[in-house]
C-alpha positions as CSV (number, residue, x, y, z in Angstrom):
1,M,-20.9,-49.7,-166.1
2,S,-20.5,-53.2,-166.0
3,N,-17.4,-55.5,-167.1
4,K,-19.0,-57.0,-170.0
5,L,-19.8,-53.7,-171.8
6,F,-16.5,-52.7,-171.2
7,K,-15.0,-56.3,-172.5
8,N,-16.6,-55.8,-175.5
9,S,-16.3,-52.3,-176.2
10,V,-12.7,-52.9,-176.3
11,I,-12.8,-56.2,-178.2
12,L,-14.5,-54.4,-180.9
13,I,-12.5,-50.9,-180.9
14,I,-9.4,-54.0,-181.6
15,G,-11.9,-54.8,-184.2
16,N,-12.8,-51.8,-185.2
17,I,-8.6,-50.8,-184.9
18,L,-8.1,-53.5,-187.3
19,F,-10.6,-52.8,-189.8
20,R,-9.4,-49.1,-189.9
21,I,-6.1,-50.1,-190.5
22,G,-6.7,-52.4,-193.2
23,G,-8.8,-50.1,-194.8
24,Y,-6.2,-47.7,-194.3
25,I,-3.4,-49.7,-195.9
26,N,-5.5,-50.4,-198.4
27,R,-6.6,-47.0,-199.6
28,L,-3.1,-45.8,-199.2
29,L,-1.6,-48.8,-201.6
30,M,-4.4,-47.8,-204.2
31,S,-4.1,-44.2,-204.1
32,R,-0.1,-44.5,-204.9
33,M,-0.5,-47.1,-207.2
34,L,-3.5,-45.8,-208.8
35,G,-2.9,-41.7,-208.9
36,P,-5.0,-39.2,-207.8
37,E,-7.3,-40.1,-210.9
38,G,-7.8,-43.4,-210.7
39,Y,-8.3,-43.0,-207.2
40,G,-11.0,-40.8,-207.6
41,L,-12.7,-43.3,-210.0
42,Y,-12.2,-46.3,-207.1
43,G,-13.5,-43.9,-205.3
44,L,-16.7,-43.0,-206.9
45,T,-17.7,-46.7,-206.4
46,L,-17.7,-46.3,-202.6
47,P,-20.5,-44.9,-201.9
48,F,-22.2,-47.4,-204.2
49,Q,-20.6,-50.0,-202.4
50,G,-22.1,-49.1,-198.8
51,I,-25.8,-48.4,-199.7
52,F,-26.2,-51.6,-201.8
53,Q,-24.7,-53.8,-198.9
54,I,-27.6,-51.6,-196.6
55,L,-30.4,-52.3,-199.0
56,S,-29.6,-55.7,-199.3
57,A,-29.0,-56.1,-195.9
58,G,-32.0,-54.4,-195.2
59,G,-31.3,-53.0,-191.7
60,L,-31.1,-56.7,-190.4
61,P,-28.1,-57.2,-189.2
62,P,-28.8,-54.7,-185.7
63,A,-31.7,-56.4,-186.0
64,I,-30.4,-59.7,-185.5
65,S,-28.0,-58.0,-182.6
66,K,-30.9,-56.9,-180.8
67,Y,-33.4,-59.7,-180.9
68,V,-30.7,-62.5,-180.1
69,A,-29.8,-60.6,-177.5
70,E,-33.2,-60.5,-175.8
71,Y,-34.2,-64.1,-177.0
72,N,-31.1,-65.2,-175.5
73,S,-31.1,-63.4,-171.8
74,K,-34.7,-65.1,-171.8
75,D,-33.3,-68.3,-172.7
76,E,-35.3,-68.7,-175.4
77,K,-32.8,-70.6,-177.5
78,E,-35.8,-71.5,-180.5
79,M,-36.9,-68.1,-181.0
80,T,-32.7,-67.4,-181.1
81,K,-32.0,-69.6,-183.9
82,Q,-35.0,-69.2,-185.5
83,V,-34.5,-65.2,-185.7
84,I,-30.8,-65.9,-187.7
85,V,-32.5,-68.4,-189.8
86,T,-34.9,-66.3,-191.0
87,A,-33.0,-63.1,-191.5
88,T,-29.8,-64.9,-193.5
89,K,-32.5,-66.4,-196.0
90,F,-34.3,-63.0,-196.3
91,M,-30.9,-60.9,-197.0
92,V,-29.7,-63.1,-199.6
93,I,-32.5,-63.1,-201.5
94,M,-32.5,-59.4,-201.6
95,A,-28.8,-59.7,-202.1
96,I,-28.8,-60.9,-205.8
97,L,-32.0,-59.6,-206.9
98,L,-30.1,-55.6,-206.0
99,S,-26.8,-57.1,-207.6
100,I,-28.7,-57.5,-210.7
101,V,-29.9,-53.9,-210.3
102,L,-26.6,-52.4,-210.1
103,L,-25.2,-54.5,-212.8
104,F,-27.9,-53.1,-215.2
105,S,-27.8,-49.8,-214.4
106,S,-24.1,-49.4,-214.3
107,D,-24.2,-47.8,-217.7
108,F,-26.4,-44.8,-216.9
109,I,-25.1,-44.0,-213.4
110,A,-21.5,-43.7,-214.7
111,N,-22.3,-41.8,-218.1
112,N,-25.3,-39.6,-217.5
113,I,-24.6,-39.2,-213.5
114,F,-21.2,-38.6,-213.3
115,H,-20.4,-38.5,-216.8
116,K,-17.2,-40.2,-216.4
117,P,-17.6,-43.5,-218.4
118,A,-14.4,-44.6,-217.0
119,V,-16.0,-45.7,-213.6
120,V,-18.7,-47.9,-215.7
121,W,-17.1,-51.7,-215.1
122,P,-16.0,-50.4,-211.3
123,L,-19.5,-49.8,-211.0
124,R,-20.1,-53.4,-212.2
125,A,-17.6,-55.0,-210.2
126,V,-19.6,-53.5,-207.1
127,S,-22.6,-56.0,-208.0
128,L,-20.4,-58.9,-206.9
129,I,-19.7,-57.6,-203.4
130,T,-23.3,-57.6,-201.8
131,P,-24.2,-61.6,-201.9
132,F,-21.2,-62.2,-199.7
133,S,-21.4,-58.9,-198.0
134,V,-24.9,-60.0,-196.4
135,I,-24.1,-63.2,-195.3
136,V,-20.8,-61.1,-192.9
137,G,-23.4,-58.9,-192.1
138,A,-25.6,-61.4,-190.7
139,M,-22.8,-63.3,-188.8
140,R,-21.4,-60.7,-187.4
141,G,-24.8,-59.7,-185.9
142,V,-25.0,-63.1,-184.1
143,F,-21.9,-62.5,-182.7
144,Q,-23.0,-59.0,-181.4
145,G,-26.0,-60.3,-180.0
146,L,-24.3,-63.3,-178.0
147,Y,-21.5,-61.4,-177.0
148,V,-18.6,-63.0,-178.6
149,N,-17.2,-60.5,-180.4
150,E,-13.8,-61.4,-181.0
151,Y,-15.1,-63.8,-183.7
152,T,-15.8,-60.2,-185.9
153,V,-12.5,-59.5,-185.1
154,Y,-10.6,-62.5,-186.6
155,N,-13.7,-62.3,-189.6
156,R,-12.9,-58.3,-189.9
157,L,-8.7,-59.3,-190.0
158,A,-9.5,-62.1,-192.7
159,E,-11.9,-59.5,-195.1
160,Q,-8.8,-56.6,-194.6
161,V,-6.3,-59.2,-195.6
162,S,-7.5,-60.5,-198.3
163,T,-9.0,-57.3,-199.3
164,I,-5.2,-55.9,-199.6
165,V,-3.6,-58.9,-201.3
166,F,-6.0,-59.3,-204.4
167,A,-6.9,-55.3,-204.8
168,C,-2.9,-55.3,-205.2
169,I,-2.6,-58.2,-207.4
170,L,-5.1,-57.1,-209.8
171,V,-4.4,-53.2,-210.2
172,Y,-0.7,-54.6,-210.5
173,V,-1.2,-56.4,-213.6
174,G,-3.1,-53.7,-215.1
175,L,-7.3,-53.9,-214.0
176,Y,-6.8,-50.0,-212.7
177,A,-10.1,-48.9,-211.0
178,M,-12.0,-51.9,-211.5
179,G,-9.1,-54.3,-209.9
180,A,-9.6,-52.1,-206.9
181,V,-13.5,-52.6,-206.3
182,L,-12.5,-56.9,-207.6
183,G,-10.0,-56.6,-204.8
184,T,-13.1,-55.6,-202.6
185,A,-15.4,-58.1,-204.0
186,L,-12.9,-61.3,-203.4
187,G,-11.9,-60.0,-199.6
188,F,-15.4,-60.6,-199.2
189,V,-15.5,-63.6,-200.3
190,V,-13.1,-64.7,-197.9
191,S,-14.9,-62.7,-195.0
192,A,-17.9,-64.6,-195.6
193,I,-16.3,-68.4,-196.0
194,T,-14.5,-67.1,-192.5
195,A,-17.4,-65.6,-191.0
196,V,-19.4,-69.1,-191.2
197,F,-16.7,-71.3,-190.4
198,L,-16.7,-69.2,-187.1
199,Y,-20.9,-69.5,-186.7
200,K,-20.4,-73.6,-187.2
201,R,-17.7,-73.8,-185.5
202,Y,-18.5,-72.1,-182.4
203,V,-21.4,-70.7,-182.5
204,S,-23.7,-73.4,-183.5
205,P,-23.0,-76.0,-181.2
206,L,-24.7,-73.6,-178.4
207,F,-28.0,-74.6,-180.5
208,D,-27.4,-78.6,-180.8
209,D,-30.0,-79.4,-178.2
210,V,-32.8,-76.7,-179.7
211,T,-35.5,-78.2,-181.5
212,P,-36.5,-76.4,-184.5
213,L,-39.7,-74.5,-184.6
214,N,-41.0,-75.6,-187.9
215,L,-42.5,-72.6,-188.4
216,T,-45.5,-72.2,-191.2
217,F,-44.8,-69.6,-193.9
218,R,-47.1,-67.4,-193.1
219,E,-45.4,-67.6,-189.5
220,E,-42.2,-67.1,-190.2
221,L,-43.4,-64.2,-192.5
222,D,-44.5,-63.0,-189.2
223,L,-41.3,-63.3,-187.7
224,L,-40.1,-60.9,-190.6
225,Y,-42.1,-58.9,-190.5
226,V,-41.1,-58.1,-186.5
227,L,-37.9,-58.1,-187.9
228,I,-38.5,-55.7,-190.2
229,K,-40.5,-53.4,-188.7
230,F,-37.4,-52.7,-186.1
231,A,-34.4,-53.0,-189.1
232,V,-36.5,-50.6,-191.4
233,P,-35.8,-47.3,-189.6
234,V,-32.4,-48.9,-188.6
235,A,-31.7,-49.3,-192.6
236,I,-33.1,-46.1,-193.7
237,T,-31.1,-44.4,-190.6
238,A,-28.0,-46.5,-192.3
239,L,-28.4,-44.8,-195.5
240,S,-28.5,-42.1,-193.9
241,E,-25.9,-42.0,-192.3
242,M,-23.8,-43.1,-195.6
243,A,-25.5,-39.9,-197.0
244,I,-23.7,-37.7,-194.2
245,Y,-20.2,-39.4,-195.0
246,D,-20.5,-39.8,-198.9
247,V,-22.5,-37.4,-200.2
248,G,-19.9,-34.9,-200.5
249,T,-17.8,-37.8,-202.7
250,L,-20.9,-37.9,-205.2
251,V,-21.2,-34.1,-205.3
252,I,-17.6,-33.4,-206.1
253,G,-17.9,-36.5,-208.6
254,V,-20.7,-34.7,-210.1
255,L,-19.6,-31.1,-210.3
256,M,-15.9,-31.6,-210.2
257,L,-13.2,-33.9,-212.0
258,S,-12.1,-37.1,-210.9
259,S,-8.7,-36.2,-209.6
260,D,-11.0,-33.7,-207.2
261,V,-12.7,-36.6,-206.4
262,G,-9.3,-38.7,-205.2
263,Y,-8.3,-35.5,-203.1
264,Y,-11.4,-35.8,-201.4
265,N,-11.0,-39.3,-200.8
266,A,-7.8,-39.0,-199.0
267,A,-9.0,-36.8,-196.4
268,D,-12.0,-38.3,-195.7
269,P,-11.2,-42.0,-194.1
270,I,-8.5,-40.5,-192.2
271,S,-11.1,-38.1,-190.6
272,R,-13.1,-41.0,-189.5
273,I,-10.5,-42.4,-187.5
274,P,-12.7,-41.2,-184.6
275,L,-14.8,-42.8,-185.6
276,I,-13.3,-46.1,-184.6
277,I,-14.1,-45.6,-180.9
278,S,-17.7,-44.4,-181.9
279,L,-18.5,-47.3,-183.6
280,S,-17.2,-49.7,-181.2
281,I,-19.0,-48.5,-178.0
282,S,-22.2,-48.5,-180.4
283,T,-22.0,-51.3,-181.8
284,V,-21.9,-53.2,-177.9
285,L,-24.2,-49.9,-176.8
286,L,-27.0,-51.4,-178.4
287,P,-27.8,-54.9,-177.2
288,A,-26.4,-53.6,-173.6
289,A,-28.8,-50.9,-174.2
290,S,-32.1,-53.2,-174.9
291,E,-31.3,-55.8,-172.3
292,A,-31.1,-52.5,-169.1
293,Y,-34.3,-51.0,-170.8
294,A,-35.9,-54.5,-171.0
295,V,-35.5,-55.1,-167.5
296,K,-36.4,-51.8,-166.3
297,N,-33.5,-51.0,-164.8
298,Q,-32.9,-47.1,-165.0
299,E,-29.9,-46.5,-162.8
300,L,-27.5,-49.1,-165.2
301,L,-29.0,-47.9,-167.9
302,E,-28.1,-44.4,-167.3
303,R,-24.7,-45.5,-166.4
304,Y,-24.1,-46.5,-170.0
305,V,-25.2,-43.7,-171.6
306,V,-23.4,-41.2,-168.8
307,N,-20.5,-43.0,-168.8
308,C,-20.1,-44.1,-172.9
309,L,-20.5,-40.2,-173.4
310,R,-17.7,-39.4,-171.3
311,Y,-15.3,-41.8,-172.6
312,S,-16.3,-40.9,-176.5
313,I,-15.4,-37.3,-175.8
314,L,-12.3,-37.9,-173.9
315,S,-11.2,-40.0,-176.5
316,V,-12.5,-38.9,-179.4
317,L,-11.9,-35.2,-179.5
318,P,-8.3,-34.6,-178.6
319,L,-7.5,-36.9,-181.4
320,C,-9.6,-34.7,-184.0
321,I,-7.8,-31.9,-182.7
322,F,-4.4,-33.5,-183.3
323,I,-5.5,-34.9,-186.8
324,S,-7.0,-31.2,-187.3
325,V,-3.5,-29.2,-186.8
326,F,-1.2,-31.9,-188.3
327,S,-3.4,-32.7,-191.1
328,G,-0.7,-32.3,-193.8
329,P,2.0,-34.1,-192.0
330,I,-0.3,-37.1,-191.9
331,L,-1.3,-36.6,-195.0
332,V,2.2,-36.5,-196.4
333,I,3.1,-39.8,-194.2
334,L,0.1,-41.8,-195.5
335,F,-0.9,-41.0,-199.0
336,G,2.1,-38.7,-200.2
337,A,3.1,-35.2,-201.1
338,T,1.2,-35.7,-203.6
339,Y,-2.5,-35.2,-201.7
340,V,-1.2,-32.4,-199.6
341,P,-4.1,-30.1,-201.3
342,S,-6.6,-32.5,-199.5
343,S,-5.0,-31.2,-196.0
344,G,-7.4,-28.0,-195.6
345,V,-10.7,-29.9,-196.0
346,L,-9.5,-33.1,-193.6
347,S,-8.6,-29.8,-190.9
348,I,-12.3,-29.2,-191.4
349,L,-14.1,-32.3,-192.0
350,V,-12.6,-34.2,-188.9
351,F,-14.4,-32.1,-186.4
352,G,-17.7,-33.0,-188.1
353,M,-16.6,-36.5,-187.5
354,S,-16.1,-35.8,-183.9
355,F,-20.0,-34.1,-183.9
356,Y,-21.1,-37.2,-185.4
357,T,-19.5,-39.8,-183.1
358,I,-21.4,-38.2,-180.4
359,Y,-24.6,-38.9,-182.7
360,M,-23.9,-42.5,-183.4
361,I,-23.8,-43.1,-179.7
362,C,-26.8,-41.6,-178.9
363,S,-28.8,-43.0,-181.9
364,S,-27.7,-46.8,-180.9
365,I,-28.9,-46.1,-177.1
366,L,-32.4,-44.9,-178.6
367,Q,-32.3,-48.2,-181.0
368,G,-31.6,-50.2,-178.2
369,I,-34.7,-49.0,-175.9
370,G,-36.7,-49.4,-179.2
371,C,-37.2,-46.3,-180.6
372,P,-35.3,-46.5,-184.1
373,K,-37.2,-44.1,-185.9
374,I,-36.0,-41.4,-183.7
375,P,-33.0,-41.6,-185.4
376,M,-33.8,-42.0,-188.8
377,Y,-35.9,-39.1,-188.8
378,L,-33.5,-36.8,-187.8
379,L,-31.0,-38.3,-190.4
380,L,-33.4,-37.9,-193.3
381,L,-33.7,-34.2,-192.1
382,G,-30.1,-34.3,-192.1
383,T,-29.4,-35.7,-195.3
384,L,-31.8,-33.5,-197.1
385,L,-29.9,-30.7,-195.3
386,N,-26.3,-32.3,-196.2
387,V,-27.3,-32.6,-200.0
388,V,-28.2,-29.0,-199.8
389,A,-25.1,-27.3,-198.2
390,N,-22.7,-29.8,-200.1
391,F,-23.7,-28.2,-203.6
392,Y,-24.0,-25.0,-202.3
393,F,-20.6,-25.2,-200.4
394,V,-18.9,-27.0,-202.9
395,D,-20.0,-25.0,-206.0
396,I,-18.8,-22.1,-204.2
397,M,-15.5,-23.4,-202.5
398,G,-14.1,-27.0,-203.8
399,I,-13.6,-29.5,-202.0
400,N,-13.6,-27.6,-198.7
401,G,-16.7,-26.7,-199.2
402,A,-17.8,-30.7,-198.7
403,G,-16.0,-30.5,-195.5
404,V,-17.7,-27.1,-194.2
405,A,-21.3,-28.6,-195.5
406,T,-21.1,-31.9,-193.5
407,T,-19.4,-29.9,-190.6
408,I,-22.7,-27.5,-189.9
409,T,-25.1,-30.7,-190.8
410,T,-23.4,-32.6,-188.1
411,A,-23.3,-30.2,-185.4
412,I,-26.8,-29.9,-185.7
413,L,-27.8,-33.5,-185.8
414,M,-25.4,-33.9,-182.6
415,I,-27.3,-31.1,-180.2
416,S,-30.6,-32.6,-181.6
417,I,-30.2,-35.8,-180.8
418,M,-28.7,-35.2,-177.4
419,L,-31.5,-32.9,-176.3
420,I,-34.2,-35.9,-178.0
421,L,-32.3,-38.6,-175.5
422,V,-31.9,-36.8,-172.1
423,R,-35.6,-35.8,-172.5
424,K,-37.0,-39.4,-173.8
425,I,-34.7,-41.6,-171.1
426,R,-35.0,-38.6,-168.2
427,I,-31.2,-38.8,-167.6
428,S,-28.8,-36.7,-165.5
429,I,-25.8,-35.4,-168.1
430,P,-22.8,-34.6,-165.8
431,W,-22.1,-31.1,-168.1
432,N,-19.7,-29.7,-165.1
433,N,-17.6,-32.7,-165.8
434,I,-18.3,-32.4,-169.8
435,I,-16.8,-28.8,-169.5
436,L,-13.8,-29.3,-168.4
437,I,-13.2,-32.2,-170.2
438,I,-13.6,-29.7,-173.2
439,M,-11.5,-26.9,-171.4
440,S,-8.6,-29.5,-171.4
441,N,-9.2,-29.8,-175.2
442,V,-8.7,-26.1,-175.7
443,I,-5.7,-26.0,-174.0
444,L,-4.3,-28.7,-176.2
445,M,-4.8,-27.5,-179.2
446,I,-3.4,-24.3,-178.2
447,A,-0.1,-26.3,-177.1
448,L,0.0,-27.8,-180.6
449,L,-0.9,-24.8,-182.7
450,I,3.2,-23.8,-181.6
451,M,4.7,-27.1,-182.3
452,P,6.0,-26.8,-185.9
453,N,3.9,-27.8,-189.3
454,S,5.7,-30.9,-190.0
455,I,6.5,-34.4,-189.6
456,M,8.5,-34.0,-186.7
457,G,6.7,-31.3,-185.0
458,A,3.8,-34.4,-185.6
459,I,5.8,-36.7,-183.6
460,I,6.8,-34.2,-180.9
461,G,3.2,-33.1,-180.9
462,L,2.0,-36.3,-180.4
463,I,4.6,-37.2,-177.1
464,I,3.9,-33.9,-175.9
465,G,0.3,-33.4,-176.0
466,G,-0.4,-36.8,-175.1
467,I,1.0,-35.8,-171.4
468,V,0.2,-32.4,-171.8
469,Y,-3.3,-34.1,-172.1
470,I,-3.5,-36.4,-169.2
471,G,-2.2,-33.7,-166.9
472,L,-5.1,-31.5,-167.8
473,L,-7.7,-34.1,-167.0
474,V,-6.0,-34.8,-163.6
475,L,-5.3,-31.5,-162.8
476,L,-8.7,-30.4,-163.1
477,K,-10.7,-33.5,-161.9
478,T,-12.0,-34.6,-164.9
479,L,-11.4,-38.6,-163.9
480,T,-13.4,-41.2,-161.9
481,L,-12.3,-43.5,-159.9
482,Q,-13.6,-46.1,-161.7
483,D,-12.2,-44.5,-165.4
484,I,-8.3,-44.7,-163.5
485,N,-8.9,-48.4,-162.2
486,F,-10.4,-49.2,-165.7
487,F,-7.4,-47.9,-167.6
488,K,-5.1,-49.1,-165.1
489,E,-6.7,-52.3,-165.4
490,Y,-5.0,-52.5,-169.2
491,I,-1.8,-50.3,-168.4
492,D,-1.0,-52.9,-165.1
493,K,-0.5,-55.7,-168.3
494,I,2.5,-54.3,-168.7
495,K,4.6,-55.3,-165.9
496,I,7.6,-53.0,-166.5
497,T,5.1,-49.6,-166.1
498,K,3.4,-51.5,-163.1
499,S,5.1,-50.0,-160.3
500,I,5.0,-46.1,-162.1
501,T,1.1,-46.6,-162.5
502,D,0.8,-47.9,-158.9
503,K,2.7,-44.6,-157.7
504,I,0.7,-42.3,-160.3
505,V,-2.7,-43.3,-158.9
506,K,-1.5,-43.3,-155.3
507,I,-0.9,-39.6,-156.0
508,I,-4.2,-39.0,-157.4
509,E,-5.7,-40.7,-154.4
510,D,-3.8,-38.5,-152.0
511,K,-4.6,-35.2,-153.7
512,N,-8.1,-36.1,-154.3
513,L,-7.5,-35.1,-157.7
514,I,-10.7,-37.9,-158.4
515,Y,-14.2,-36.2,-159.8
516,K,-16.9,-37.9,-157.5
517,Q,-19.9,-38.6,-159.7
């Protein structure tokens, strides 16, 4: 796998970690400041934030990333710049129109669907977010397409810090759940300003010598059609992804109390921690796979796919197991003892998200090779299944039913898309290696279950479990020489550990404890 893909994956992992940490800090503070009921009202607005951001962007940020990467690789800077301009104009117009729609439909949603009048004003506050969020989305699409993802990291940092500060201030002065949403809106204002500044300062100079194409209105519509043709399936896919994530929240909001929504929304963000890794890999993989497919480099494409799947399973599965086993202590640490009733659904839901990480990576590969409709159709079916399953299981099992329904749905999606991907690009999956990695995780789970289910047990489990897991990976010969050298490159930056890692690597090589592809 190329160093460029690794570098950008690591950069985006850092950015997504900052984004997730910021989001968790924000939710942690809001959950404690608002209590289960107020946090539940705030949680009911979160799906609408995502839905209206996706609708207003129309799936164009991934399209910007794809076509900027393609045109830039061909040194067609005029078209690269035109893609950015055309897509951004369309997104801003859509955002304004949809903000007006949400503003006037909030009363109906709150009173007739959720039967919770207190959520009217928080929903209205969501309409302030979309115009600024699409600007942020456009700029991040450019950064990803040009492989300058460090700017995405800076932008995310500005967004998260400002959101946390504004939300805490507004809730503290008495605006309750609406204050939390307004804090998010102001965070996006700061994020939009930062994104435009970074673009103007560092990206725009790349196009200083470019002569504008001066397209006619009809020609620009033709270009927009090309972008939308790619973007619409991506947007539908993104909306379906939102349904996978948030159907549980919405169904609980319809069938149960606001406090139950609050409990579920304490478990939900923790269960998504594994997605940090898959989101980072899949975001970089889309333009990378697109380039490899465009130049018909089958060997490079296969390497991208296989290594990304392996690294995801290597890193995501043990994380899910740890969260599932120690769900109670983790909730106490992050949200307080009040939210311990969320531990059951967290133990279930985190495995659903682990299945979904694999699905997301396969989906990104298919999008990158020009097959965005396949993930779209699968997710549409998955969304329907998830809605039906959630209404059924929530009705009989409460909030735990939402976790069961989502996990069943994501398992079916993962299996389906992997079978399609293998047939579509004709790659050979190293199943023997993947089975050994799964065996290592099964043994890890058994070891963690022996530990006391407490905060101290979780700390001990994290340390001992990490040592056990790495030891198992080595003894079962699951790591390639490329894996070891890649991780060693980053560990060696900590000078004090360099001599130790050198000795460990030498032992691994001498004992021939390396997986040979």
